[in-house]
VOGUFI-765068 format. One record per residue (C-alpha): residue in three letters; x, y, z negated. Coordinates in steps of 0.2 Angstrom, whole numbers, plus 2048, in hexadecimal, padded with zeros to 3 digits. Example, Ala and Ser with C-alpha at 12.3 -4.5 7.8 and 13.67 -1.06 7.14 Angstrom:
! VOGUFI-765068
ALA83E7EA7D9/SER8447FB7DC/
END
This chain:
! VOGUFI-765068
METEF6794531/ARGEF3796544/ILEEE1792548/PROEDF785556/TRPED2790560/LYSED278456E/ILEEC8777564/GLUEBD78455A/TRPEB1785569/LEUEA9775562/ASNEA577E552/TRPE9F78D55B/THRE94782566/LEUE8C779557/ILEE8878954E/ALAE8179155E/ALAE76782560/METE6F78454F/PHEE6A796553/LEUE63791564/LEUE5978455B/THRE5279054F/ALAE4D79C55D/LEUE4478F567/ALAE3B787558/TRPE3779854F/GLYE2679A556/SERE1F788553/ALAE27785542/PROE1B785533/ALAE1D792525/ARGE24785519/LEUE3177851E/PROE37768514/VALE4876B50C/HISE4A75C500/TRPE45749500/ASNE4573C4F3/TRPE4E72C4F4/ALAE3F7244FC/GLYE3F73150A/GLNE3073A504/ILEE3074D504/ASPE317554F3/GLYE377674F7/TYRE32774503/GLYE3A785508/GLYE34794512/LYSE36795525/THRE427A4524/GLUE4C79C516/VALE4F78C51F/METE50791531/LEUE5C7A052E/GLYE6479951E/TYRE6B78A527/PROE73792536/PHEE797A152D/GLYE7F79751E/THRE8978C52A/LEUE9179B533/LEUE967A3523/LEUE9E79251D/TYREA779052D/LEUEAE7A252C/LEUEB379F51A/LEUEBD78F51F/LEUEC679A52C/VALECA7A851F/LEUED079D510/PROEE1798517/ARGEE57AB519/VALEE27AF507/ASPEE879E4FF/PROEF87A04F5/GLYEFD78F4FD/ARGEF979550F/ALAF0B790515/ASNF0677E513/TYREF677F51F/ALAF0177E52E/ARGF0676C529/PHEEF4766529/SEREEB772535/GLYEE576353F/ALAEDD75B530/TYRED676C52B/ALAECE76F53C/ALAEC675D53B/VALEBF76152A/ARGEB7772530/LEUEAF76953F/ALAEA875B534/ILEEA0767528/VALE98771536/ALAE93762540/GLYE8B75B530/ALAE8276B52C/ALAE7B76C53E/ALAE7575A53E/ILEE6C75C52D/TYRE6476D533/THRE5E765543/ALAE5675653A/THRE4E76152D/LEUE4776D53A/LEUE4075F545/ALAE38756536/GLYE30767532/LEUE29768543/GLYE21757541/PHEE2E74B54A/PROE2F73A541/ILEE4073C53A/ASPE4673452A/THRE50744524/SERE5573C514/LYSE5E72E51E/VALE6673B529/VALE6C74651B/LEUE74737511/THRE7B730521/METE83741526/VALE8A744514/GLYE91732514/ALAE99735525/LEUEA074651F/LEUEA873D510/METEB073051B/VALEB773D526/LEUEBE747517/GLYEC5737510/ASNECE733521/PHEED7744520/METED974550D/GLYEEB73E50E/LYSEF074B51B/LEUEEC75A510/ARGEFB764508/PROEFA76E4F8/ASNEEF77D4F9/TRPEE37864EE/PHEED27834F7/VALED2772500/GLYED37614F9/ILEED475A4E7/ARGEDA7694DD/THREDD7654CB/PROEEA76E4C0/TRPEF575F4C2/THREF475D4D5/LEUEF876F4D7/SERF0876E4CC/SERF0F75E4D3/ARGF127594E5/THRF127474E0/SERF017484D7/TRPEFA7514E6/THRF007444F3/LYSEFB7354E9/THREEA73C4E3/HISEE57404F5/ARGEEA72F4FC/LEUEDF7274EF/GLYED27344F1/GLYED1730503/TRPECC71E4FF/VALEBF7244F2/PHEEB772F4FE/ILEEB672250C/VALEAF715501/THREA27214FA/GLYE9D72750B/LEUE9B716511/SERE90712502/LEUE85721505/ILEE8271B517/VALE7E70A511/ALAE72712504/ALAE6A71C512/LEUE6670C51C/LEUE6070250D/GLNE55711507/ALAE567094F5/GLNE577134E5/TRPE647074DE/ALAE6F70A4ED/PHEE6E71D4EB/LEUE7271C4D9/ALAE817114DC/SERE8871C4E9/PHEE8772C4DF/SERE8E7234D0/LEUE9C71D4DA/LEUEA072F4DF/GLYE9F7354CE/LEUEAA7284C7/GLYEB672B4D5/VALEB873D4D2/ILEEBB73A4BF/TRPEC872D4C3/LEUED17384D0/THRED27464C3/ILEED973A4B6/TYREE57324C3/SEREEC7434C8/TYREF17464B6/LEUEF97354B4/VALF037384C3/TRPF087494BE/ARGF0E7434AD/THRF1B7374B6/ASPF217444C2/PROF3274B4BD/ASNF307594C9/ARGF1F75F4C3/VALF1E7714BE/PROF137794B0/PROF0177D4B6/ALAEFD78F4B9/GLYEF87984A9/SEREFF78A49D/ARGF0E794497/PROF0B7A248A/GLUF0D7B3491/
END
């Protein structure tokens, strides 16, 4: 897969901004920074300064580089050329989400009045909606998408499962954003329950479609040696 370097500058800019923010805030940041909030927006977990301020930027950089390398080692790498635009959008959404969450976390630790739990849930919801929008454009591969034994051994199962999965991700993402705005425990529980049920149904659905596909192939490792 050819990497669209002309649009990668957006990822580079966001990652560079995370390191710049770290350098600017290092001297004034406290020794401990909040890293987790409960459903009511109250801090219930802290991390060390080095852990948070270096972990987020370096973690995002490593994740970005991993996403660039995966197509080169994927047995299904020939298919990446067919969804390179969607894959580039997914990379950008992941990096942008990580940058937004890090910025909110750091500013909250510095004393700014930011409801980080609301920001995190909103960004996760937005990321799910972006992934859902591009889910139907993904083609069979071993690293990106809904990978079950049945989607990986049936093109029909892959296609139909990802089309349905796109709607599941969009609806779940929207419910998370609504939950973030409502700040109600029942809304959080409903959103995560919806996500869990959606994953279970997609797994079952991929098997049901696979069973009706006359062109399916046996999943890897299912035949005796």
